C-alpha angles and dihedrals in degrees: 000000000000113000125237133187135225086257089060090052090049091048092051090048090051092050097046106025089228126140121276095247092048090052092048092051092047092052090047092051090044091049091238096310105140097200092047090050091053089049091051092050091049091049090052090049092238096117090058090068089070090067091048090050091070093059122097115261109189102135124069130097144290111226138178134212130188129202116249093260094042092239095119136032141181132209114199139179120206118180133212131179097248138033087229092066091044087064092049114115092221091054092047091049089051091053091049091051092050091049090052089049091054089053092047097046102032089218112190097218143357094268091056092042092057090063095050126100114255114244111270091004142092091220124098119235089251091054092048089048091052090047092053092046088057099043096041093041099223137094109265126191133190096218108177146329140190128208121214122202121202128015109351137165125205130205126190117197130201097358095307103324091120127019129188135186118189120196123208142187105221140151111265092239091052095045090053094060122099089228089062090056090052091049092047092051090050090055092045090051088050090056091048094049103036098033099212116201097209140023097231139349089264088065095056109103115240092236090057091055092045091052090048090051091052091052094044092047091052090049092052093048090048087054087059098252119151117247097257092049091044090055092054091046091052093052090051092049092048088057087052089050090056092049092050099042107031114078099216091050096046120107109257105250092219093049116018090191087073131060117215088255092054091045089052093049091046092051093046090053092048092049093045100239147066128294127176125177101232101181147309143224123210123188122185113196113255096356109162093010126117108253121232113254115196116208103201094190091052091047092053091047091053091050090052090052 
């Protein structure tokens, strides 16, 4: 068998866009012959995924998965090119498998995750991703995920358009109660609906507040207010900023007479224990990504060519 080096594997990967393991296997089967390896990858359909990888994937879903004992959770976003594929059962099953793999491996980031073995499989995540790109026929991308340790409650809105995971500190006896799950979902729905930027005012960076003060001061002066009055107005508006942007200070959407902090304290008292909202993650599908724009006339023109 002709020998090949790691550099040959890297070169084949660069030329085809295929995964490292797929390239290594192709070179092994081709006895080190680069052109034969490319041909094998093309025959297997793997090289075609490189073309798909250049296409915009900004649809897809946000999904959540909890460990069996509920002590750990993951929130993940996987993108596809079209909303049609996002509703496909095979795609959704793929996302669920990847989420379970994140829980099982504890991978720190997407790059590390791609090298891990899929749960109950000999394939790596990269290989399973390539396989699904080929069978589904669209570019797919595992964009991001977040792992939550300790009691956590997920909420998925509008079929995966928005996903939230809220993390809590809570007594074991409290976290095990069904009422806690209802409370946790309420808080997660609050995050989905109100989109807070921070957990509490202590988490707001000083430079953010300073910038906000500059803007609010300029607004007050432009309204013709004297400096001493403007200063008082700014302080009042900063308090409003906290109430609008910090989760625990926001009005509870289901009961505006309560803040989330008061709702948390009320629930803890009713359940006979301690509950603290520790943090949250909110993913909105495709946020910050360039959206695909289909030009039907151009598509027809290309088909004619």
